[in-house]
KOLTOR-482532 format. One record per residue (C-alpha): residue in one letter; x, y, z. Coordinates in Angstrom, 1 decimal, always signed. Layout:
# residues N
(r 'A'; (X; Y; Z))
...
***
This chain:
# residues 400
(r 'X'; (+31.4; -50.0; -53.2))
(r 'X'; (+32.7; -47.3; -50.8))
(r 'X'; (+36.2; -48.4; -49.7))
(r 'X'; (+35.6; -47.3; -46.1))
(r 'X'; (+37.8; -47.9; -43.1))
(r 'X'; (+40.0; -51.1; -43.1))
(r 'X'; (+41.3; -52.2; -39.7))
(r 'X'; (+44.1; -54.8; -40.1))
(r 'X'; (+44.4; -56.8; -36.9))
(r 'X'; (+41.7; -58.5; -34.9))
(r 'X'; (+43.1; -58.4; -31.4))
(r 'X'; (+41.8; -56.0; -28.8))
(r 'X'; (+43.2; -52.8; -30.4))
(r 'X'; (+41.7; -53.5; -33.8))
(r 'X'; (+38.3; -54.7; -32.4))
(r 'X'; (+38.0; -51.7; -30.1))
(r 'X'; (+38.8; -49.3; -33.0))
(r 'X'; (+36.1; -50.8; -35.1))
(r 'X'; (+33.5; -50.7; -32.2))
(r 'X'; (+34.5; -47.2; -31.0))
(r 'X'; (+34.1; -45.9; -34.6))
(r 'X'; (+30.5; -47.0; -34.5))
(r 'X'; (+29.8; -45.5; -31.0))
(r 'X'; (+31.6; -42.3; -32.2))
(r 'X'; (+29.0; -41.8; -34.9))
(r 'X'; (+30.9; -43.2; -37.9))
(r 'X'; (+28.4; -44.6; -40.4))
(r 'X'; (+30.7; -45.7; -43.2))
(r 'X'; (+31.9; -49.2; -44.1))
(r 'X'; (+34.2; -50.9; -41.6))
(r 'X'; (+36.2; -54.0; -42.5))
(r 'X'; (+38.1; -55.9; -39.8))
(r 'X'; (+40.9; -58.2; -41.1))
(r 'X'; (+42.3; -61.0; -38.9))
(r 'X'; (+45.1; -63.4; -39.5))
(r 'X'; (+43.5; -66.2; -37.5))
(r 'X'; (+40.4; -68.2; -38.5))
(r 'X'; (+39.0; -67.6; -35.0))
(r 'X'; (+36.6; -64.9; -34.1))
(r 'X'; (+38.4; -62.2; -32.2))
(r 'X'; (+39.4; -63.1; -28.6))
(r 'X'; (+41.2; -61.5; -25.7))
(r 'X'; (+44.8; -62.6; -25.3))
(r 'X'; (+45.8; -62.0; -21.6))
(r 'X'; (+43.7; -65.0; -20.4))
(r 'X'; (+45.7; -67.4; -22.7))
(r 'X'; (+48.5; -67.8; -20.1))
(r 'X'; (+46.0; -68.0; -17.2))
(r 'X'; (+42.3; -69.1; -17.4))
(r 'X'; (+42.4; -70.5; -20.9))
(r 'X'; (+45.6; -72.5; -20.3))
(r 'X'; (+44.2; -73.7; -17.0))
(r 'X'; (+41.0; -74.8; -18.7))
(r 'X'; (+38.7; -72.7; -16.5))
(r 'X'; (+37.7; -70.6; -19.5))
(r 'X'; (+37.2; -71.4; -23.1))
(r 'X'; (+37.6; -69.1; -26.1))
(r 'X'; (+33.9; -68.4; -26.2))
(r 'X'; (+34.3; -67.0; -22.7))
(r 'X'; (+36.9; -64.4; -23.8))
(r 'X'; (+35.5; -63.4; -27.2))
(r 'X'; (+36.0; -59.7; -28.1))
(r 'X'; (+33.4; -59.9; -30.8))
(r 'X'; (+30.9; -62.5; -31.9))
(r 'X'; (+29.6; -63.1; -35.4))
(r 'X'; (+26.2; -61.6; -34.3))
(r 'X'; (+28.0; -58.6; -32.7))
(r 'X'; (+29.7; -57.9; -36.0))
(r 'X'; (+26.4; -58.1; -37.9))
(r 'X'; (+24.7; -55.8; -35.3))
(r 'X'; (+27.5; -53.3; -35.4))
(r 'X'; (+28.0; -53.3; -39.2))
(r 'X'; (+31.5; -54.7; -39.0))
(r 'X'; (+32.6; -56.8; -41.9))
(r 'X'; (+34.9; -59.7; -40.9))
(r 'X'; (+37.8; -61.0; -43.1))
(r 'X'; (+39.3; -63.7; -40.9))
(r 'X'; (+42.0; -66.2; -41.7))
(r 'X'; (+43.5; -63.8; -44.2))
(r 'X'; (+46.8; -62.2; -43.2))
(r 'X'; (+47.9; -58.9; -44.7))
(r 'X'; (+51.0; -59.2; -46.7))
(r 'X'; (+51.6; -55.8; -48.3))
(r 'X'; (+50.5; -52.2; -48.1))
(r 'X'; (+50.4; -50.0; -51.2))
(r 'X'; (+50.1; -46.4; -49.9))
(r 'X'; (+49.9; -44.9; -53.4))
(r 'X'; (+46.9; -47.1; -54.4))
(r 'X'; (+45.4; -47.1; -50.8))
(r 'X'; (+45.3; -50.8; -50.9))
(r 'X'; (+46.0; -53.7; -48.5))
(r 'X'; (+47.0; -57.0; -50.1))
(r 'X'; (+46.0; -60.2; -48.3))
(r 'X'; (+47.7; -63.6; -48.4))
(r 'X'; (+45.0; -65.2; -50.6))
(r 'X'; (+45.5; -62.6; -53.3))
(r 'X'; (+42.6; -60.3; -52.2))
(r 'X'; (+43.1; -56.6; -52.5))
(r 'X'; (+41.2; -54.3; -50.1))
(r 'X'; (+40.9; -50.6; -50.9))
(r 'X'; (+40.5; -48.2; -48.1))
(r 'X'; (+39.6; -44.6; -47.4))
(r 'X'; (+41.2; -44.8; -43.9))
(r 'X'; (+43.5; -47.6; -42.7))
(r 'X'; (+44.2; -48.6; -39.1))
(r 'X'; (+47.2; -50.9; -38.5))
(r 'X'; (+46.6; -53.1; -35.5))
(r 'X'; (+48.7; -56.2; -36.2))
(r 'X'; (+50.2; -56.3; -32.7))
(r 'X'; (+53.3; -58.2; -31.9))
(r 'X'; (+54.7; -61.7; -32.3))
(r 'X'; (+56.9; -63.8; -30.1))
(r 'X'; (+60.5; -62.9; -30.3))
(r 'X'; (+62.2; -65.9; -32.0))
(r 'X'; (+64.8; -67.9; -30.2))
(r 'X'; (+65.7; -70.5; -32.8))
(r 'X'; (+64.3; -73.5; -31.0))
(r 'X'; (+60.7; -73.2; -32.0))
(r 'X'; (+60.9; -76.1; -34.5))
(r 'X'; (+61.6; -78.7; -31.8))
(r 'X'; (+58.7; -80.8; -30.6))
(r 'X'; (+57.6; -79.7; -27.1))
(r 'X'; (+59.0; -76.2; -27.5))
(r 'X'; (+56.3; -73.5; -27.3))
(r 'X'; (+55.6; -69.8; -27.6))
(r 'X'; (+52.3; -68.4; -26.3))
(r 'X'; (+50.7; -65.7; -28.4))
(r 'X'; (+47.6; -67.4; -29.9))
(r 'X'; (+44.7; -69.7; -29.0))
(r 'X'; (+46.4; -72.5; -31.0))
(r 'X'; (+49.6; -72.0; -29.0))
(r 'X'; (+47.6; -72.3; -25.7))
(r 'X'; (+45.9; -75.5; -26.9))
(r 'X'; (+49.2; -77.1; -28.0))
(r 'X'; (+50.9; -76.2; -24.7))
(r 'X'; (+48.1; -77.5; -22.6))
(r 'X'; (+48.2; -80.9; -24.5))
(r 'X'; (+51.9; -81.2; -23.8))
(r 'X'; (+51.5; -80.3; -20.1))
(r 'X'; (+48.8; -82.9; -19.8))
(r 'X'; (+51.3; -85.5; -21.0))
(r 'X'; (+53.3; -84.9; -17.9))
(r 'X'; (+57.0; -84.3; -17.2))
(r 'X'; (+59.0; -81.3; -16.2))
(r 'X'; (+58.3; -77.9; -17.6))
(r 'X'; (+61.1; -75.3; -18.2))
(r 'X'; (+60.1; -71.7; -18.9))
(r 'X'; (+62.8; -69.6; -20.6))
(r 'X'; (+62.1; -66.0; -19.8))
(r 'X'; (+60.8; -64.5; -16.5))
(r 'X'; (+58.5; -61.8; -17.9))
(r 'X'; (+54.7; -61.7; -17.6))
(r 'X'; (+54.0; -64.6; -19.9))
(r 'X'; (+56.7; -66.8; -18.5))
(r 'X'; (+55.8; -66.1; -14.9))
(r 'X'; (+52.1; -66.6; -15.5))
(r 'X'; (+52.6; -69.9; -17.4))
(r 'X'; (+54.7; -71.1; -14.4))
(r 'X'; (+52.0; -70.2; -12.0))
(r 'X'; (+49.3; -71.8; -14.1))
(r 'X'; (+51.3; -75.0; -14.6))
(r 'X'; (+51.7; -75.4; -10.8))
(r 'X'; (+48.0; -74.9; -10.4))
(r 'X'; (+47.5; -77.7; -13.0))
(r 'X'; (+49.6; -80.0; -10.9))
(r 'X'; (+52.8; -80.0; -12.9))
(r 'X'; (+55.3; -81.2; -10.3))
(r 'X'; (+58.6; -79.8; -11.7))
(r 'X'; (+58.6; -76.3; -13.0))
(r 'X'; (+61.7; -74.3; -13.6))
(r 'X'; (+62.0; -70.6; -14.7))
(r 'X'; (+65.2; -69.5; -16.3))
(r 'X'; (+66.0; -65.8; -16.9))
(r 'X'; (+69.2; -64.0; -17.8))
(r 'X'; (+68.3; -61.0; -15.8))
(r 'X'; (+68.9; -60.8; -12.0))
(r 'X'; (+65.2; -60.5; -11.1))
(r 'X'; (+61.8; -61.6; -12.4))
(r 'X'; (+59.7; -59.1; -14.5))
(r 'X'; (+62.8; -57.1; -14.9))
(r 'X'; (+61.5; -55.0; -17.8))
(r 'X'; (+58.5; -53.8; -15.8))
(r 'X'; (+59.3; -53.7; -12.1))
(r 'X'; (+62.5; -52.9; -10.1))
(r 'X'; (+64.5; -55.7; -8.6))
(r 'X'; (+63.1; -55.2; -5.1))
(r 'X'; (+59.7; -56.2; -6.4))
(r 'X'; (+61.0; -58.8; -8.7))
(r 'X'; (+62.7; -60.5; -5.8))
(r 'X'; (+59.4; -60.8; -4.0))
(r 'X'; (+57.7; -62.3; -7.0))
(r 'X'; (+60.5; -64.8; -7.3))
(r 'X'; (+60.0; -65.7; -3.6))
(r 'X'; (+56.3; -66.1; -4.3))
(r 'X'; (+57.1; -68.7; -7.0))
(r 'X'; (+59.6; -70.5; -4.9))
(r 'X'; (+57.0; -70.8; -2.1))
(r 'X'; (+54.7; -72.5; -4.7))
(r 'X'; (+57.4; -75.0; -5.6))
(r 'X'; (+58.9; -73.4; -8.7))
(r 'X'; (+62.7; -73.5; -9.2))
(r 'X'; (+63.7; -69.9; -10.2))
(r 'X'; (+67.2; -69.5; -11.6))
(r 'X'; (+68.2; -66.0; -12.4))
(r 'X'; (+71.2; -64.5; -14.1))
(r 'X'; (+71.6; -67.6; -16.2))
(r 'X'; (+71.9; -67.5; -20.0))
(r 'X'; (+70.4; -70.3; -22.2))
(r 'X'; (+72.9; -71.5; -24.8))
(r 'X'; (+70.8; -74.1; -26.6))
(r 'X'; (+67.8; -76.4; -26.5))
(r 'X'; (+68.1; -79.8; -28.1))
(r 'X'; (+66.1; -83.0; -28.4))
(r 'X'; (+67.2; -86.1; -26.5))
(r 'X'; (+65.8; -89.6; -26.4))
(r 'X'; (+63.8; -88.6; -23.3))
(r 'X'; (+62.7; -85.1; -24.2))
(r 'X'; (+64.5; -81.8; -24.3))
(r 'X'; (+67.8; -80.6; -22.8))
(r 'X'; (+68.4; -76.9; -22.0))
(r 'X'; (+72.2; -76.1; -21.9))
(r 'X'; (+73.2; -73.0; -19.9))
(r 'X'; (+76.2; -70.8; -20.4))
(r 'X'; (+77.7; -71.9; -17.0))
(r 'X'; (+78.0; -75.4; -18.4))
(r 'X'; (+75.0; -76.9; -16.5))
(r 'X'; (+71.9; -78.3; -18.1))
(r 'X'; (+68.2; -78.8; -17.3))
(r 'X'; (+66.0; -81.5; -18.7))
(r 'X'; (+62.4; -81.0; -19.6))
(r 'X'; (+59.4; -82.6; -21.3))
(r 'X'; (+58.0; -79.2; -22.3))
(r 'X'; (+59.7; -75.9; -22.8))
(r 'X'; (+58.0; -72.5; -23.1))
(r 'X'; (+60.0; -69.6; -24.5))
(r 'X'; (+58.8; -66.2; -23.4))
(r 'X'; (+61.7; -63.8; -24.2))
(r 'X'; (+59.7; -60.8; -25.4))
(r 'X'; (+57.9; -59.8; -28.5))
(r 'X'; (+58.6; -57.9; -31.7))
(r 'X'; (+56.1; -55.7; -33.5))
(r 'X'; (+54.3; -57.3; -36.5))
(r 'X'; (+55.3; -54.6; -38.9))
(r 'X'; (+57.2; -56.5; -41.6))
(r 'X'; (+54.2; -56.5; -43.9))
(r 'X'; (+54.4; -52.6; -44.2))
(r 'X'; (+58.1; -52.6; -44.8))
(r 'X'; (+58.9; -50.7; -48.0))
(r 'X'; (+55.5; -49.1; -48.1))
(r 'X'; (+56.8; -45.6; -47.4))
(r 'X'; (+55.7; -45.7; -43.7))
(r 'X'; (+58.4; -45.0; -41.2))
(r 'X'; (+59.1; -48.2; -39.3))
(r 'X'; (+61.5; -48.3; -36.3))
(r 'X'; (+60.6; -51.0; -33.8))
(r 'X'; (+57.0; -50.5; -34.7))
(r 'X'; (+55.1; -48.1; -37.0))
(r 'X'; (+56.1; -44.6; -36.1))
(r 'X'; (+53.1; -42.2; -35.5))
(r 'X'; (+52.4; -38.7; -34.4))
(r 'X'; (+50.6; -38.0; -31.0))
(r 'X'; (+47.3; -38.8; -32.7))
(r 'X'; (+48.4; -42.3; -33.9))
(r 'X'; (+48.7; -41.0; -37.5))
(r 'X'; (+51.5; -42.7; -39.5))
(r 'X'; (+50.6; -41.1; -42.8))
(r 'X'; (+47.6; -39.2; -44.3))
(r 'X'; (+44.6; -41.5; -43.6))
(r 'X'; (+46.8; -44.2; -42.1))
(r 'X'; (+46.9; -44.9; -38.3))
(r 'X'; (+48.5; -47.5; -36.0))
(r 'X'; (+47.3; -48.7; -32.6))
(r 'X'; (+48.4; -51.1; -29.9))
(r 'X'; (+51.6; -53.2; -29.7))
(r 'X'; (+52.6; -52.3; -33.3))
(r 'X'; (+52.4; -48.5; -32.8))
(r 'X'; (+55.3; -46.2; -31.8))
(r 'X'; (+53.8; -42.8; -31.1))
(r 'X'; (+55.0; -39.4; -29.9))
(r 'X'; (+53.8; -38.6; -26.4))
(r 'X'; (+54.2; -35.4; -24.4))
(r 'X'; (+54.4; -37.2; -21.1))
(r 'X'; (+57.7; -38.9; -22.1))
(r 'X'; (+58.9; -36.3; -24.6))
(r 'X'; (+59.7; -39.0; -27.1))
(r 'X'; (+58.2; -41.8; -29.2))
(r 'X'; (+57.2; -44.9; -27.2))
(r 'X'; (+55.8; -48.4; -28.0))
(r 'X'; (+53.8; -50.0; -25.2))
(r 'X'; (+52.8; -53.7; -25.2))
(r 'X'; (+49.9; -53.5; -22.7))
(r 'X'; (+46.2; -54.3; -23.0))
(r 'X'; (+45.1; -51.1; -21.3))
(r 'X'; (+47.2; -49.0; -23.7))
(r 'X'; (+45.8; -50.8; -26.7))
(r 'X'; (+42.2; -50.1; -25.5))
(r 'X'; (+42.8; -46.4; -24.7))
(r 'X'; (+44.8; -45.7; -27.9))
(r 'X'; (+42.1; -47.4; -29.9))
(r 'X'; (+39.5; -45.0; -28.4))
(r 'X'; (+41.6; -42.0; -29.2))
(r 'X'; (+42.3; -43.0; -32.8))
(r 'X'; (+38.6; -43.9; -33.4))
(r 'X'; (+37.6; -40.5; -32.1))
(r 'X'; (+40.1; -38.8; -34.5))
(r 'X'; (+38.8; -40.8; -37.4))
(r 'X'; (+35.2; -40.1; -36.7))
(r 'X'; (+35.8; -36.4; -35.8))
(r 'X'; (+38.9; -35.3; -37.8))
(r 'X'; (+38.2; -31.7; -36.9))
(r 'X'; (+38.8; -32.6; -33.2))
(r 'X'; (+41.8; -34.9; -33.2))
(r 'X'; (+42.5; -36.6; -29.8))
(r 'X'; (+46.1; -37.3; -28.7))
(r 'X'; (+46.9; -40.5; -26.8))
(r 'X'; (+48.7; -39.5; -23.6))
(r 'X'; (+48.1; -42.4; -21.2))
(r 'X'; (+49.2; -43.1; -17.6))
(r 'X'; (+50.7; -46.5; -18.1))
(r 'X'; (+48.9; -49.4; -16.4))
(r 'X'; (+49.3; -53.2; -16.6))
(r 'X'; (+48.5; -56.1; -14.4))
(r 'X'; (+49.4; -59.7; -13.9))
(r 'X'; (+47.8; -62.5; -11.9))
(r 'X'; (+50.1; -65.1; -10.3))
(r 'X'; (+48.7; -67.5; -7.7))
(r 'X'; (+46.8; -65.4; -5.1))
(r 'X'; (+48.6; -62.2; -6.1))
(r 'X'; (+47.4; -59.6; -8.5))
(r 'X'; (+50.2; -57.2; -9.3))
(r 'X'; (+49.1; -53.9; -10.8))
(r 'X'; (+51.7; -51.6; -12.2))
(r 'X'; (+51.1; -48.0; -12.8))
(r 'X'; (+53.4; -45.4; -14.4))
(r 'X'; (+57.1; -46.5; -14.9))
(r 'X'; (+58.4; -47.8; -11.6))
(r 'X'; (+61.7; -48.9; -13.3))
(r 'X'; (+62.4; -45.2; -14.0))
(r 'X'; (+62.6; -44.5; -10.2))
(r 'X'; (+65.8; -44.5; -8.2))
(r 'X'; (+64.1; -44.4; -4.8))
(r 'X'; (+61.7; -46.8; -3.3))
(r 'X'; (+59.4; -47.3; -0.3))
(r 'X'; (+57.0; -50.1; +0.6))
(r 'X'; (+53.7; -49.4; +2.3))
(r 'X'; (+52.1; -52.6; +3.7))
(r 'X'; (+48.4; -53.2; +4.5))
(r 'X'; (+49.0; -56.9; +5.2))
(r 'X'; (+51.8; -59.4; +4.3))
(r 'X'; (+50.1; -60.0; +0.9))
(r 'X'; (+48.6; -56.6; +0.3))
(r 'X'; (+51.1; -53.8; -0.2))
(r 'X'; (+52.3; -51.0; -2.5))
(r 'X'; (+55.9; -50.3; -3.7))
(r 'X'; (+56.3; -46.6; -4.5))
(r 'X'; (+59.1; -45.4; -6.8))
(r 'X'; (+60.4; -42.0; -7.6))
(r 'X'; (+63.4; -39.8; -8.4))
(r 'X'; (+64.4; -36.7; -6.4))
(r 'X'; (+60.9; -36.8; -4.8))
(r 'X'; (+59.1; -37.0; -8.1))
(r 'X'; (+56.6; -39.9; -8.3))
(r 'X'; (+57.5; -42.3; -11.2))
(r 'X'; (+55.2; -45.2; -10.6))
(r 'X'; (+54.1; -47.9; -8.2))
(r 'X'; (+53.5; -51.7; -8.0))
(r 'X'; (+50.4; -52.6; -6.1))
(r 'X'; (+49.6; -56.1; -4.8))
(r 'X'; (+46.1; -57.0; -3.8))
(r 'X'; (+45.1; -53.5; -2.8))
(r 'X'; (+42.6; -51.9; -5.3))
(r 'X'; (+42.2; -48.6; -3.3))
(r 'X'; (+46.0; -48.0; -3.4))
(r 'X'; (+46.0; -48.5; -7.2))
(r 'X'; (+43.3; -45.9; -7.7))
(r 'X'; (+45.2; -43.4; -5.5))
(r 'X'; (+48.5; -44.0; -7.4))
(r 'X'; (+46.8; -43.5; -10.8))
(r 'X'; (+45.3; -40.2; -9.6))
(r 'X'; (+48.6; -39.1; -8.2))
(r 'X'; (+50.5; -39.7; -11.4))
(r 'X'; (+47.9; -37.7; -13.4))
(r 'X'; (+48.1; -34.9; -10.8))
(r 'X'; (+51.9; -34.8; -10.5))
(r 'X'; (+51.8; -35.6; -6.8))
(r 'X'; (+55.2; -36.2; -5.1))
(r 'X'; (+56.4; -39.6; -3.9))
(r 'X'; (+56.2; -38.4; -0.2))
(r 'X'; (+52.6; -37.4; -0.6))
(r 'X'; (+51.7; -40.7; -2.3))
(r 'X'; (+53.3; -42.6; +0.6))
(r 'X'; (+51.6; -40.5; +3.2))
(r 'X'; (+48.2; -41.2; +1.5))
(r 'X'; (+48.9; -44.9; +1.3))
(r 'X'; (+50.0; -45.0; +4.9))
(r 'X'; (+46.7; -43.5; +5.9))
(r 'X'; (+44.7; -45.9; +3.7))
(r 'X'; (+46.6; -48.9; +5.3))
(r 'X'; (+45.5; -47.8; +8.7))
(r 'X'; (+41.8; -47.9; +7.9))
***
């Protein structure tokens, strides 16, 4: 049988590569390998609607069994990849299966950064559907929730827990502001205030020393000598690329699988999504981006290159990510944290844009509840518009 294209990883990047190959005219064999037994599903809802119970996994499927049949995508689920043999063009799976390939796409994503407390009952990470189910069961038992880490997942879990009626929710983060990796402190401070208005205790600039089990639950000890008790703990301190299975294969691995601008890691081997570190002309260096939109756009570019190798397509995105917390939707475009100058343009109290730049050059924006402003900021980044021009446009939009 023709080895065909093997896509390892059944999250959004892997699924979109497989689907885009078909729509790009690829008529060869496509095999999609997934570590989980579940049919592929979208992960951003795990910390929001799925955890809240307003959506089930079937509501967030990326691919159904019938879709796979209709699109000619063979599914190998519940079988993690354990080793890559570049010389033999073979992927080894945990059950001993060996899959030969003509082309390989690595889309294994990222896993939760370990903290050392995951073995304790009541301590959770949130990366999979099983994680969301286990966390919801513990939240339903009641008691205080402590979230360690104030990034997207931590902040979203805190907001969802308050919506579920969890009375005591505390967020702990070692940085001086929430969402510090993605937004400047002047925006992070507003997000922290939003959480406090909804009854969340937000403690910033505090380092967690340990989490231990007590007779009544869990105790989180902080570096300043204080402690916080909890029934449930969620650890959201970042993610690490799931690239260990290709270590020693001959691929270059450096905080992700290193690729060229086309996502190519080696002849006939590509990487996409959270696991990929690729060269981009926009930044002039290799970057790795852990965002849904990046995964989708990069998957489309790699699928095009695979289907039309005579016309390779580089992935050169304008960064975009969003997060939903309470009645705020924050949409982040570009790299606001790279800016040294900021200006806020308000439409209403809960609808505004924060514009960031350096020496007049527009670096990015954080937009809250203002879709038209988001569209304008994305266009401005693509066009190289100055920060002053962006602010002038938004001011005009706010007056409408």
